VOBA-1610 file (N, C-alpha, C; in pm, whole numbers, padded with zeros to 5 digits, always signed):
BEGIN
Unk+04212+01517+02304Unk+04138+01389+02301Unk+04050+01375+02422Unk+04090+01429+02536Unk+04008+01419+02654Unk+03874+01488+02634Unk+03877+01603+02563Unk+03752+01675+02537Unk+03659+01592+02448Unk+03717+01523+02351Unk+03637+01439+02262Unk+03569+01329+02341Unk+03647+01261+02422Unk+03593+01149+02499Unk+03484+01197+02593Unk+03505+01313+02656Unk+03408+01364+02751Unk+03277+01396+02681Unk+03283+01468+02570Unk+03162+01506+02497Unk+03085+01384+02453Unk+03155+01287+02398Unk+03086+01170+02345Unk+03041+01076+02455Unk+03118+01067+02563Unk+03081+00977+02671Unk+02946+01016+02730Unk+02923+01146+02744Unk+02798+01193+02802Unk+02679+01158+02716Unk+02700+01154+02584Unk+02587+01130+02495Unk+02572+00985+02453Unk+02680+00908+02461Unk+02673+00771+02415Unk+02619+00676+02521Unk+02594+00726+02640Unk+02545+00640+02746Unk+02412+00577+02716Unk+02334+00639+02628Unk+02201+00586+02594Unk+02206+00491+02476Unk+02323+00465+02420Unk+02329+00388+02297Unk+02308+00239+02316Unk+02304+00191+02438Unk+02281+00048+02459Unk+02146+00007+02404Unk+02051+00102+02403Unk+01918+00070+02351Unk+01891+00140+02218Unk+01948+00260+02198Unk+01923+00332+02074Unk+02012+00279+01963Unk+01953+00258+01846Unk+02031+00204+01735Unk+02101+00313+01655Unk+02036+00427+01636Unk+02094+00535+01556Unk+02101+00660+01642Unk+02216+00726+01638Unk+02236+00844+01720Unk+02319+00945+01641Unk+02285+01071+01653Unk+02365+01176+01590Unk+02432+01258+01697Unk+02563+01281+01683Unk+02640+01350+01786Unk+02730+01457+01723Unk+02778+01542+01806Unk+02877+01640+01763Unk+03014+01594+01813Unk+03106+01577+01721Unk+03241+01533+01753Unk+03333+01654+01743Unk+03396+01691+01851Unk+03485+01806+01851Unk+03625+01759+01814Unk+03670+01801+01696Unk+03796+01753+01641Unk+03910+01851+01668Unk+04015+01799+01730Unk+04135+01879+01750Unk+04207+01899+01617Unk+04211+01796+01534Unk+04280+01804+01405Unk+04218+01909+01314Unk+04084+01910+01307Unk+04014+02002+01220Unk+03989+02138+01284Unk+03998+02140+01419Unk+03959+02260+01492Unk+03814+02296+01458Unk+03731+02192+01449Unk+03590+02208+01416Unk+03508+02109+01496Unk+03380+02140+01505Unk+03285+02043+01561Unk+03210+01983+01443Unk+03214+01851+01431Unk+03156+01784+01315Unk+03037+01697+01355Unk+02935+01699+01270Unk+02817+01615+01290Unk+02848+01473+01245Unk+02831+01378+01336Unk+02860+01238+01309Unk+02738+01154+01347Unk+02703+01057+01263Unk+02593+00966+01292Unk+02649+00826+01322Unk+02584+00758+01416Unk+02627+00625+01456Unk+02511+00527+01445Unk+02541+00410+01396Unk+02446+00299+01405Unk+02514+00186+01482Unk+02450+00143+01590Unk+02499+00031+01669Unk+02394-00079+01668Unk+02431-00202+01637Unk+02335-00313+01646Unk+02276-00322+01785Unk+02153-00367+01792Unk+02090-00385+01922Unk+02165-00490+02003Unk+02165-00471+02134Unk+02225-00568+02226Unk+02372-00593+02194Unk+02448-00484+02187Unk+02592-00498+02165Unk+02653-00591+02269Unk+02739-00681+02222Unk+02800-00781+02309Unk+02951-00764+02306Unk+03009-00732+02420Unk+03153-00707+02425Unk+03236-00831+02394Unk+03174-00948+02396Unk+03248-01070+02364Unk+03255-01094+02213Unk+03181-01014+02137Unk+03182-01027+01991Unk+03261-00911+01930Unk+03308-00933+01807Unk+03377-00829+01733Unk+03286-00780+01620Unk+03282-00650+01601Unk+03195-00590+01501Unk+03278-00516+01396Unk+03263-00551+01268Unk+03328-00470+01164Unk+03284-00325+01174Unk+03372-00235+01134Unk+03343-00092+01139Unk+03331-00040+00996Unk+03220+00027+00967Unk+03197+00082+00834Unk+03190+00235+00846Unk+03281+00304+00779Unk+03282+00450+00776Unk+03211+00496+00649Unk+03115+00586+00665Unk+03036+00634+00552Unk+03058+00784+00535Unk+03117+00823+00423Unk+03129+00964+00388Unk+02998+01010+00322Unk+02978+01139+00308Unk+02851+01190+00254Unk+02732+01128+00328Unk+02739+01131+00460Unk+02642+01056+00541Unk+02498+01103+00524Unk+02478+01231+00493Unk+02340+01277+00474Unk+02268+01197+00367Unk+02344+01150+00267Unk+02284+01077+00156Unk+02302+00926+00165Unk+02415+00884+00219Unk+02451+00742+00213Unk+02427+00665+00342Unk+02427+00734+00456Unk+02424+00664+00585Unk+02302+00573+00598Unk+02183+00627+00574Unk+02061+00548+00591Unk+02059+00426+00498Unk+02108+00443+00375Unk+02110+00331+00281Unk+02208+00224+00324Unk+02324+00266+00375Unk+02423+00169+00421Unk+02370+00093+00543Unk+02306+00165+00635Unk+02248+00100+00753Unk+02142+00001+00713Unk+02051+00042+00624Unk+01943-00047+00581Unk+01998-00172+00512Unk+02100-00155+00428Unk+02160-00269+00359Unk+02229-00362+00457Unk+02300-00305+00554Unk+02368-00386+00654Unk+02268-00466+00736Unk+02160-00404+00778Unk+02058-00473+00858Unk+01995-00586+00777Unk+01966-00561+00651Unk+01905-00664+00566Unk+01999-00782+00547Unk+02127-00754+00516Unk+02221-00862+00489Unk+02258-00938+00616Unk+02266-00869+00729Unk+02298-00941+00853Unk+02181-01028+00897Unk+02061-00989+00856Unk+01943-01067+00893Unk+01925-01189+00804Unk+01952-01177+00675Unk+01918-01285+00583Unk+02037-01348+00512Unk+02152-01281+00505Unk+02264-01335+00429Unk+02384-01372+00515Unk+02367-01367+00646Unk+02475-01410+00732Unk+02584-01308+00754Unk+02572-01188+00694Unk+02672-01085+00716Unk+02680-01051+00865Unk+02800-01028+00918Unk+02809-00994+01060Unk+02746-00858+01089Unk+02682-00845+01203Unk+02634-00714+01245Unk+02753-00620+01254Unk+02732-00495+01214Unk+02843-00401+01205Unk+02809-00269+01273Unk+02914-00201+01319Unk+02901-00064+01367Unk+02924+00029+01249Unk+02831+00121+01227Unk+02837+00209+01110Unk+02846+00353+01158Unk+02941+00427+01103Unk+02962+00566+01142Unk+02957+00652+01017Unk+02868+00750+01018Unk+02853+00840+00905Unk+02900+00980+00939Unk+02976+01040+00848Unk+03025+01177+00867Unk+02947+01269+00775Unk+02873+01362+00833Unk+02794+01457+00754Unk+02887+01559+00688Unk+02861+01586+00559Unk+02950+01675+00485Unk+02879+01774+00393Unk+02747+01774+00393Unk+02677+01859+00295Unk+02661+02003+00341Unk+02656+02027+00473Unk+02635+02163+00523Unk+02749+02254+00479Unk+02713+02367+00418Unk+02812+02464+00369Unk+02911+02402+00272Unk+02866+02298+00202Unk+02952+02230+00102Unk+03084+02182+00162Unk+03076+02132+00284Unk+03197+02085+00352Unk+03268+01975+00274Unk+03190+01894+00202Unk+03251+01780+00130Unk+03359+01826+00033Unk+03340+01944-00027Unk+03439+01993-00123Unk+03564+02045-00054Unk+03549+02094+00068Unk+03666+02134+00146Unk+03738+02010+00201Unk+03658+01918+00258Unk+03716+01797+00317Unk+03796+01717+00216Unk+03745+01708+00095Unk+03800+01614-00004Unk+03869+01684-00120Unk+03897+01812-00104Unk+03963+01886-00212Unk+04103+01831-00238Unk+04143+01838-00365Unk+04277+01793-00402Unk+04343+01895-00493Unk+04475+01889-00498Unk+04554+01977-00583Unk+04539+01934-00729Unk+04501+02025-00815Unk+04477+01991-00955Unk+04604+01949-01029Unk+04719+01983-00975Unk+04844+01950-01043Unk+04898+01813-01002Unk+04901+01786-00871Unk+04959+01658-00827Unk+04856+01557-00778Unk+04728+01599-00767Unk+04622+01506-00728Unk+04620+01470-00581Unk+04702+01534-00499Unk+04709+01503-00357Unk+04612+01592-00278Unk+04574+01550-00156Unk+04478+01628-00079Unk+04528+01769-00050Unk+04432+01863-00041Unk+04464+01999-00001Unk+04499+02001+00147Unk+04533+02119+00199Unk+04567+02130+00340Unk+04449+02088+00428Unk+04328+02131+00393Unk+04209+02090+00469Unk+04185+01940+00452Unk+04211+01888+00332Unk+04193+01745+00308Unk+04285+01661+00395Unk+04408+01707+00415Unk+04502+01636+00502Unk+04451+01631+00646Unk+04392+01742+00691Unk+04338+01747+00827Unk+04216+01657+00841Unk+04133+01654+00737Unk+04015+01566+00740Unk+04059+01420+00740Unk+04163+01389+00666Unk+04222+01256+00663Unk+04268+01215+00804Unk+04335+01305+00873Unk+04382+01278+01008Unk+04267+01269+01109Unk+04165+01349+01089Unk+04048+01344+01176Unk+03987+01205+01177Unk+03971+01145+01060Unk+03912+01011+01052Unk+04008+00905+01107Unk+04132+00909+01061Unk+04225+00803+01096Unk+04288+00815+01233Unk+04298+00936+01287Unk+04369+00954+01412Unk+04280+00996+01529Unk+04153+01029+01501Unk+04062+01069+01608Unk+03937+00981+01612Unk+03862+00981+01503Unk+03732+00913+01504Unk+03746+00762+01519Unk+03826+00699+01434Unk+03839+00553+01440Unk+03909+00508+01568Unk+04016+00571+01613Unk+04075+00530+01742Unk+03976+00540+01858Unk+03893+00644+01857Unk+03792+00655+01963Unk+03699+00534+01962Unk+03652+00495+01844Unk+03560+00382+01833Unk+03629+00252+01870Unk+03753+00234+01826Unk+03828+00113+01861Unk+03849+00103+02012Unk+03867+00216+02077Unk+03893+00217+02220Unk+03767+00187+02302Unk+03654+00237+02255Unk+03532+00230+02335Unk+03433+00121+02295Unk+03456+00058+02182Unk+03365-00047+02137Unk+03444-00167+02087Unk+03377-00280+02078Unk+03442-00405+02041Unk+03448-00417+01888Unk+03535-00337+01827Unk+03546-00336+01682Unk+03641-00445+01634Unk+03614-00495+01516Unk+03699-00597+01453Unk+03811-00530+01375Unk+03915-00605+01341Unk+04020-00547+01257Unk+03968-00503+01120Unk+03860-00569+01073Unk+03806-00540+00940Unk+03730-00407+00942Unk+03777-00314+00857Unk+03712-00184+00845Unk+03684-00154+00698Unk+03570-00092+00673Unk+03526-00063+00537Unk+03493+00084+00527Unk+03511+00143+00409Unk+03477+00283+00388Unk+03396+00295+00259Unk+03295+00383+00263Unk+03204+00403+00150Unk+03205+00551+00113Unk+03222+00580-00017Unk+03220+00719-00062Unk+03158+00730-00200Unk+03122+00856-00237Unk+03049+00884-00361Unk+03111+01005-00430Unk+03135+00996-00556Unk+03204+01091-00644Unk+03329+01150-00577Unk+03330+01273-00528Unk+03454+01329-00474Unk+03497+01261-00344Unk+03400+01215-00263Unk+03438+01144-00140Unk+03486+01002-00172Unk+03440+00946-00284Unk+03490+00816-00326Unk+03637+00827-00365Unk+03673+00934-00432Unk+03814+00956-00465Unk+03897+00970-00338Unk+03846+01045-00241Unk+03923+01075-00120Unk+03960+00950-00043Unk+03872+00852-00036Unk+03900+00734+00044Unk+04025+00659-00005Unk+04058+00676-00131Unk+04173+00604-00187Unk+04307+00652-00131Unk+04309+00768-00066Unk+04435+00817-00011Unk+04486+00727+00102Unk+04397+00646+00161Unk+04446+00551+00263Unk+04528+00439+00200Unk+04516+00419+00072Unk+04600+00321+00004Unk+04744+00370-00008Unk+04764+00499+00010Unk+04899+00555-00002Unk+04982+00539+00124Unk+04918+00489+00230Unk+04990+00464+00355Unk+05058+00327+00348Unk+05156+00305+00435Unk+05229+00179+00434Unk+05142+00060+00464Unk+05044+00078+00552Unk+04951-00030+00587Unk+04810+00026+00579Unk+04733-00019+00485Unk+04600+00036+00461Unk+04513+00026+00587Unk+04456+00139+00629Unk+04368+00140+00746Unk+04243+00058+00720Unk+04198+00057+00595Unk+04073-00012+00560Unk+04101-00142+00485Unk+04012-00238+00509Unk+04019-00366+00438Unk+03928-00370+00317Unk+03831-00278+00311Unk+03736-00276+00199Unk+03706-00132+00161Unk+03707-00107+00031Unk+03680+00025-00025Unk+03563+00015-00121Unk+03459+00095-00097Unk+03344+00099-00188Unk+03343+00236-00255Unk+03379+00237-00383Unk+03390+00360-00461Unk+03270+00371-00554Unk+03183+00466-00527Unk+03063+00484-00610Unk+03084+00604-00701Unk+03090+00579-00831Unk+03105+00683-00933Unk+03209+00788-00893Unk+03334+00748-00876Unk+03434+00841-00823Unk+03469+00954-00920Unk+03492+01072-00865Unk+03550+01183-00940Unk+03699+01179-00911Unk+03775+01121-01000Unk+03914+01089-00972Unk+04006+01210-00985Unk+04096+01223-00890Unk+04201+01325-00896Unk+04301+01286-01005Unk+04385+01382-01051Unk+04484+01349-01154Unk+04573+01231-01114Unk+04593+01143-01211Unk+04683+01027-01201Unk+04632+00916-01110Unk+04513+00930-01052Unk+04463+00825-00963Unk+04437+00695-01037Unk+04405+00702-01166Unk+04378+00579-01242Unk+04502+00490-01253Unk+04622+00548-01235Unk+04744+00467-01235Unk+04798+00448-01092Unk+04778+00546-01008Unk+04829+00536-00872Unk+04757+00428-00791Unk+04625+00418-00807Unk+04550+00320-00728Unk+04594+00177-00760Unk+04598+00135-00889Unk+04648+00000-00917Unk+04790-00022-00865Unk+04873+00079-00876Unk+05010+00066-00827Unk+05014+00040-00677Unk+04930+00110-00602Unk+04927+00089-00458Unk+04863-00045-00422Unk+04757-00081-00491Unk+04692-00209-00463Unk+04787-00327-00486Unk+04881-00309-00575Unk+04972-00419-00609Unk+05072-00452-00499Unk+05090-00361-00402Unk+05197-00383-00303Unk+05146-00443-00173Unk+05017-00442-00150Unk+04966-00489-00021Unk+04957-00641-00018Unk+05001-00699+00094Unk+04991-00843+00112Unk+04867-00882+00191Unk+04807-00787+00263Unk+04686-00816+00338Unk+04568-00833+00243Unk+04465-00901+00289Unk+04344-00921+00209Unk+04272-00787+00195Unk+04249-00745+00070Unk+04180-00620+00044Unk+04063-00642-00051Unk+03953-00573-00024Unk+03838-00573-00112Unk+03827-00434-00174Unk+03814-00431-00306Unk+03803-00303-00375Unk+03685-00310-00471Unk+03582-00228-00443Unk+03459-00229-00522Unk+03447-00097-00597Unk+03433-00106-00729Unk+03415+00012-00813Unk+03277+00003-00877Unk+03195+00105-00854Unk+03056+00107-00902Unk+03038+00228-00993Unk+02989+00205-01115Unk+02972+00316-01210Unk+02837+00306-01278Unk+02791+00421-01326Unk+02667+00428-01401Unk+02693+00416-01551Unk+02588+00388-01626Unk+02603+00379-01770Unk+02612+00514-01837Unk+02557+00616-01777Unk+02560+00752-01830Unk+02704+00802-01836Unk+02746+00846-01952Unk+02883+00891-01971Unk+02904+01031-01914Unk+03026+01055-01865Unk+03063+01187-01812Unk+03211+01210-01840Unk+03259+01327-01799Unk+03401+01358-01820Unk+03492+01267-01736Unk+03434+01205-01632Unk+03513+01116-01546Unk+03520+00973-01600Unk+03436+00940-01697Unk+03427+00802-01745Unk+03560+00747-01797Unk+03635+00820-01884Unk+03762+00763-01935Unk+03860+00726-01822Unk+03872+00811-01720Unk+03964+00781-01611Unk+03917+00662-01531Unk+03786+00651-01509Unk+03731+00538-01433Unk+03756+00408-01508Unk+03735+00408-01639Unk+03757+00287-01718Unk+03905+00250-01724Unk+03991+00350-01725Unk+04135+00322-01719Unk+04172+00262-01584Unk+04110+00311-01479Unk+04133+00255-01346Unk+04089+00108-01343Unk+03974+00080-01399Unk+03924-00058-01405Unk+04023-00149-01477Unk+04072-00105-01591Unk+04168-00186-01667Unk+04297-00207-01587Unk+04340-00103-01518Unk+04463-00113-01441Unk+04452-00212-01327Unk+04338-00213-01259Unk+04321-00307-01147Unk+04303-00449-01199Unk+04229-00464-01307Unk+04207-00598-01364Unk+04337-00661-01411Unk+04434-00580-01445Unk+04563-00632-01492Unk+04647-00689-01378Unk+04611-00658-01254Unk+04686-00710-01139Unk+04655-00857-01118Unk+04753-00931-01075Unk+04734-01073-01047Unk+04775-01099-00902Unk+04679-01077-00810Unk+04708-01092-00669Unk+04594-01171-00603Unk+04631-01278-00535Unk+04530-01358-00466Unk+04467-01283-00350Unk+04541-01188-00292Unk+04491-01116-00175Unk+04401-00999-00212Unk+04390-00966-00340Unk+04306-00855-00384Unk+04175-00910-00441Unk+04065-00866-00383Unk+03932-00906-00429Unk+03868-00784-00495Unk+03874-00781-00628Unk+03828-00664-00702Unk+03694-00693-00769Unk+03603-00596-00758Unk+03471-00608-00819Unk+03439-00480-00895Unk+03398-00495-01019Unk+03357-00381-01102Unk+03214-00404-01146Unk+03126-00312-01109Unk+02985-00324-01146Unk+02940-00198-01217Unk+02899-00215-01342Unk+02848-00103-01422Unk+02699-00124-01445Unk+02622-00020-01416Unk+02476-00027-01431Unk+02435+00062-01548Unk+02407-00002-01660Unk+02385+00068-01786Unk+02269+00166-01780Unk+02164+00131-01706Unk+02044+00216-01703Unk+02049+00321-01591Unk+02154+00322-01513Unk+02163+00416-01401Unk+02229+00546-01443Unk+02191+00655-01375Unk+02261+00782-01392Unk+02346+00808-01268Unk+02402+00928-01260Unk+02497+00958-01152Unk+02430+00955-01014Unk+02300+00975-01009Unk+02229+00973-00882Unk+02181+00833-00847Unk+02112+00769-00940Unk+02051+00638-00911Unk+02153+00527-00891Unk+02277+00547-00938Unk+02378+00442-00927Unk+02406+00407-00781Unk+02384+00503-00691Unk+02406+00477-00548Unk+02317+00363-00501Unk+02188+00374-00534Unk+02093+00271-00492Unk+02119+00140-00564Unk+02152+00146-00691Unk+02182+00025-00767Unk+02300-00052-00704Unk+02402+00023-00664Unk+02529-00042-00634Unk+02554-00090-00494Unk+02491-00030-00394Unk+02527-00063-00256Unk+02499-00209-00222Unk+02381-00259-00259Unk+02348-00398-00226Unk+02446-00495-00288Unk+02482-00472-00414Unk+02576-00560-00482Unk+02714-00553-00417Unk+02752-00435-00371Unk+02882-00422-00304Unk+02887-00505-00177Unk+02782-00499-00097Unk+02775-00580+00025Unk+02773-00729-00012Unk+02703-00762-00119Unk+02695-00900-00165Unk+02834-00952-00199Unk+02913-00870-00264Unk+03048-00910-00304Unk+03143-00922-00185Unk+03144-00819-00102Unk+03243-00812+00005Unk+03216-00915+00115Unk+03088-00939+00145Unk+03055-01029+00255Unk+03001-01163+00206Unk+03038-01201+00084Unk+02984-01323+00025Unk+03020-01449+00104Unk+03136-01451+00168Unk+03177-01572+00239Unk+03093-01598+00364Unk+03015-01496+00406Unk+02928-01516+00521Unk+02797-01584+00485Unk+02767-01590+00356Unk+02640-01650+00315Unk+02639-01800+00345Unk+02521-01855+00377Unk+02511-02001+00390Unk+02543-02068+00256Unk+02587-02190+00261Unk+02616-02266+00139Unk+02488-02278+00056Unk+02495-02236-00069Unk+02379-02237-00157Unk+02373-02368-00236Unk+02257-02400-00295Unk+02249-02521-00379Unk+02351-02519-00493Unk+02373-02402-00552Unk+02470-02393-00661Unk+02611-02419-00610Unk+02645-02360-00496Unk+02776-02381-00435Unk+02796-02528-00400Unk+02691-02589-00351Unk+02696-02731-00315Unk+02730-02817-00437Unk+02668-02789-00550Unk+02688-02870-00670Unk+02821-02840-00740Unk+02851-02711-00755Unk+02966-02674-00838Unk+03098-02671-00763Unk+03094-02659-00631Unk+03219-02648-00556Unk+03244-02768-00464Unk+03142-02809-00391Unk+03164-02917-00294Unk+03163-03052-00364Unk+03057-03080-00441Unk+03049-03210-00507Unk+03156-03224-00616Unk+03192-03112-00679Unk+03289-03117-00789Unk+03434-03124-00741Unk+03457-03097-00614Unk+03594-03093-00561Unk+03646-03234-00533Unk+03777-03248-00547Unk+03842-03375-00515Unk+03895-03376-00371Unk+03884-03263-00302Unk+03928-03253-00163Unk+03825-03322-00072Unk+03867-03365+00047Unk+03769-03418+00143Unk+03658-03316+00165Unk+03536-03364+00179Unk+03421-03275+00188Unk+03434-03179+00306Unk+03476-03231+00422Unk+03485-03145+00540Unk+03586-03033+00521Unk+03685-03054+00435Unk+03787-02952+00413Unk+03726-02823+00362Unk+03621-02836+00280Unk+03555-02717+00225Unk+03496-02632+00338Unk+03431-02696+00432Unk+03371-02624+00545Unk+03479-02560+00631Unk+03584-02635+00657Unk+03694-02585+00739Unk+03759-02463+00674Unk+03782-02470+00544Unk+03844-02358+00472Unk+03753-02236+00471Unk+03623-02260+00454Unk+03527-02149+00449Unk+03529-02069+00579Unk+03524-02136+00692Unk+03517-02065+00819Unk+03653-02014+00865Unk+03760-02080+00827Unk+03893-02028+00857Unk+03919-01902+00774Unk+03866-01900+00652Unk+03879-01781+00568Unk+03815-01659+00631Unk+03702-01679+00698Unk+03636-01568+00768Unk+03727-01514+00878Unk+03789-01603+00953Unk+03881-01561+01059Unk+04000-01484+00999Unk+04056-01537+00891Unk+04174-01477+00830Unk+04145-01337+00776Unk+04028-01319+00714Unk+03996-01192+00649Unk+03936-01091+00746Unk+03844-01136+00829Unk+03768-01042+00911Unk+03816-01032+01055Unk+03898-01127+01099Unk+03956-01116+01232Unk+03872-01169+01344Unk+03767-01243+01313Unk+03685-01306+01417Unk+03617-01428+01356Unk+03574-01518+01443Unk+03510-01640+01396Unk+03359-01623+01390Unk+03297-01706+01309Unk+03151-01705+01294Unk+03098-01842+01336Unk+02991-01847+01417Unk+02932-01977+01448Unk+02894-02051+01321Unk+02918-02181+01318Unk+02890-02259+01197Unk+02739-02278+01184Unk+02687-02240+01068Unk+02543-02246+01047Unk+02497-02390+01027Unk+02378-02419+01076Unk+02320-02552+01061Unk+02305-02588+00914Unk+02269-02491+00832Unk+02256-02514+00688Unk+02386-02570+00630Unk+02499-02512+00672Unk+02629-02554+00619Unk+02667-02694+00668Unk+02634-02723+00792Unk+02661-02856+00847Unk+02583-02961+00770Unk+02456-02933+00743Unk+02373-03029+00671Unk+02419-03046+00527Unk+02471-02940+00468Unk+02524-02951+00331Unk+02645-03042+00328Unk+02733-03029+00425Unk+02853-03113+00432Unk+02815-03258+00463Unk+02718-03276+00549Unk+02670-03411+00581Unk+02614-03480+00456Unk+02531-03405+00383Unk+02472-03462+00261Unk+02579-03495+00157Unk+02678-03407+00143Unk+02785-03431+00047Unk+02872-03550+00089Unk+02895-03564+00217Unk+02975-03676+00267Unk+02909-03809+00231Unk+02779-03814+00247Unk+02707-03937+00215Unk+02701-03959+00064Unk+02674-03853-00011Unk+02661-03866-00156Unk+02792-03910-00220Unk+02905-03856-00172Unk+03036-03889-00227Unk+03100-04009-00156Unk+03027-04065-00058Unk+03077-04176+00023Unk+03211-04140+00087Unk+03222-04014+00126Unk+03340-03966+00197Unk+03309-03974+00347Unk+03306-04095+00399Unk+03264-04114+00538Unk+03369-04066+00638Unk+03494-04050+00592Unk+03598-03998+00681Unk+03566-03855+00725Unk+03492-03782+00641Unk+03457-03645+00676Unk+03353-03639+00788Unk+03285-03750+00813Unk+03185-03750+00919Unk+03248-03735+01058Unk+03371-03783+01074Unk+03434-03774+01207Unk+03464-03629+01247Unk+03537-03552+01164Unk+03558-03411+01204Unk+03427-03332+01208Unk+03331-03371+01124Unk+03201-03304+01127Unk+03130-03331+01260Unk+03139-03454+01309Unk+03076-03486+01438Unk+03145-03411+01552Unk+03276-03399+01546Unk+03349-03324+01649Unk+03307-03177+01648Unk+03291-03121+01529Unk+03248-02982+01516Unk+03108-02963+01575Unk+03017-03058+01547Unk+02879-03047+01595Unk+02871-03056+01748Unk+02957-03136+01807Unk+02958-03145+01954Unk+02998-03011+02016Unk+03079-02937+01944Unk+03122-02806+01993Unk+03019-02699+01964Unk+02964-02699+01843Unk+02873-02592+01801Unk+02729-02615+01847Unk+02687-02741+01852Unk+02549-02775+01890Unk+02552-02886+01996Unk+02607-02855+02114Unk+02636-02960+02214Unk+02513-03027+02274Unk+02398-02965+02271Unk+02278-03021+02332Unk+02197-03108+02236Unk+02239-03114+02112Unk+02160-03183+02010Unk+02219-03318+01971Unk+02145-03391+01889Unk+02185-03523+01843Unk+02298-03521+01740Unk+02321-03404+01680Unk+02408-03397+01562Unk+02541-03469+01580Unk+02616-03429+01681Unk+02752-03481+01696Unk+02758-03631+01712Unk+02678-03687+01803Unk+02683-03831+01828Unk+02621-03911+01713Unk+02519-03855+01647Unk+02457-03926+01535Unk+02557-03940+01420Unk+02626-03831+01387Unk+02724-03836+01279Unk+02842-03927+01316Unk+02883-03924+01442Unk+02990-04012+01485Unk+02947-04158+01476Unk+02822-04186+01512Unk+02772-04324+01504Unk+02771-04373+01360Unk+02731-04288+01266Unk+02733-04326+01125Unk+02877-04351+01079Unk+02969-04271+01126Unk+03110-04291+01092Unk+03159-04426+01144Unk+03128-04460+01268Unk+03169-04587+01326Unk+03103-04704+01255Unk+02980-04684+01214Unk+02909-04790+01140Unk+02980-04820+01009Unk+03019-04715+00937Unk+03089-04733+00810Unk+03231-04785+00831Unk+03287-04760+00950Unk+03422-04806+00981Unk+03426-04955+01017Unk+03306-05014+01032Unk+03298-05154+01071Unk+03308-05176+01220Unk+03256-05084+01296Unk+03257-05093+01444Unk+03112-05089+01494Unk+03034-05198+01471Unk+02892-05195+01504Unk+02861-05175+01652Unk+02941-05235+01741Unk+02914-05219+01885Unk+02934-05075+01929Unk+03042-05013+01882Unk+03066-04873+01915Unk+02959-04784+01852Unk+02919-04820+01731Unk+02815-04742+01663Unk+02685-04748+01741Unk+02649-04868+01790Unk+02526-04885+01867Unk+02527-04798+01992Unk+02636-04802+02065Unk+02645-04723+02188Unk+02637-04573+02158Unk+02693-04533+02044Unk+02694-04391+02009Unk+02556-04346+01962Unk+02485-04434+01889Unk+02346-04402+01854Unk+02260-04388+01980Unk+02290-04471+02081Unk+02216-04462+02208Unk+02239-04326+02275Unk+02363-04276+02264Unk+02391-04143+02318Unk+02313-04037+02241Unk+02310-04051+02108Unk+02236-03955+02025Unk+02088-03955+02061Unk+02034-04075+02090Unk+01893-04089+02124Unk+01856-04007+02246Unk+01951-03986+02336Unk+01924-03913+02459Unk+01935-03761+02443Unk+01979-03717+02327Unk+01999-03573+02304Unk+01876-03511+02238Unk+01879-03379+02223Unk+01766-03307+02163Unk+01761-03329+02013Unk+01640-03339+01959Unk+01622-03349+01815Unk+01658-03216+01749Unk+01700-03223+01624Unk+01736-03101+01550Unk+01721-03127+01401Unk+01666-03030+01331Unk+01647-03039+01188Unk+01576-03169+01152Unk+01638-03248+01063Unk+01570-03373+01023Unk+01601-03489+01117Unk+01696-03471+01209Unk+01734-03581+01298Unk+01634-03593+01413Unk+01573-03711+01424Unk+01475-03736+01531Unk+01517-03857+01613Unk+01459-03869+01730Unk+01485-03986+01814Unk+01440-04114+01744Unk+01337-04102+01665Unk+01288-04219+01592Unk+01392-04270+01494Unk+01463-04179+01429Unk+01569-04220+01336Unk+01680-04291+01411Unk+01720-04238+01527Unk+01824-04304+01605Unk+01779-04442+01651Unk+01652-04453+01689Unk+01599-04581+01734Unk+01598-04683+01621Unk+01561-04639+01502Unk+01563-04729+01386Unk+01704-04778+01358Unk+01801-04692+01369Unk+01941-04731+01349Unk+01983-04834+01454Unk+01944-04811+01577Unk+01979-04903+01685Unk+01915-05039+01662Unk+01788-05041+01625Unk+01718-05167+01600Unk+01779-05244+01484Unk+01822-05170+01379Unk+01882-05234+01262Unk+02016-05297+01299Unk+02095-05230+01378Unk+02224-05285+01420Unk+02205-05410+01507Unk+02108-05406+01596Unk+02080-05521+01682Unk+02036-05640+01599Unk+01952-05615+01498Unk+01903-05723+01413Unk+02014-05782+01328Unk+02099-05697+01274Unk+02205-05743+01186Unk+02315-05819+01259Unk+02344-05778+01381Unk+02458-05836+01451Unk+02419-05915+01576Unk+02288-05924+01603Unk+02242-06006+01714Unk+02279-05955+01850Unk+02289-05824+01866Unk+02324-05769+01997Unk+02207-05779+02092
//
């Protein structure tokens, strides 16, 4: 391990500015030097946690996974992630790395070593040297997609999310995978992506789909996406974006549809929805996400529409923490006090809001109008 750290330490020193880097990782387990690609978000911050995404067949998949991650983290709220790709095409290494016994479906001797290389060398190195989150994802295609499932056979799954693109399944995997998925209590995401073009692997893949769908587990988040017009090659491009959309959906800002069908339709206090959404991120991904202004405004609008003014108080407390320099916290608190029948306290709180920075639709003029109305109504 010392040799690994030394080799990589010398080359990773430039990664603070470089986003993509290719290195040689000297593996004790494999007794080989392996080509590995890294993507690190710009301006890595040790105070933040970054999900780790392992990409097999990196020559083909790494760039697409990086591009999808960058797009979703920019526009869909997905957390920035550290992405590591393992090159496997040279000398057909992928078939050696991921080979399995045709009789029992288990990894070959080389496959066992490749399994240990990822789980006992590569990932521990990254966890030790970078601020990685507990949430880890793995992406594979045909034979490498099958291989990633062997981590489900361990007592505690190393990965929280599995993206299987058109897997070439080993014998009995269509029954073994559902069986293993049924025993885990941790939150797991399992994405199965297939093309419409039929092949010898199609019956086993469809049996796998039926087996997983038959499971009834709240902790299992299963997604099956079939692309009728895709073939075995194009399905990669079809499926990756949808996989990220499924797995990281809770990071998206509250949408108009979500607002209508989930928040307004719920009988729970409005603020509870926001609290559950962000606590869910902590529970699943192992780190918190700053509350988006879009989500705060959605909860504010719903509180007023449903006349759930009690939700304004915890919302105001949240805003004072998340947006301490702005009017949000004191303005919402003042509205809460106004509805509570405390006009004097409301007036003083609107005055505090007036002194803070404007944000979104909240302006000093609005606070002033509220103050003038209270003075007129109550003769202050």
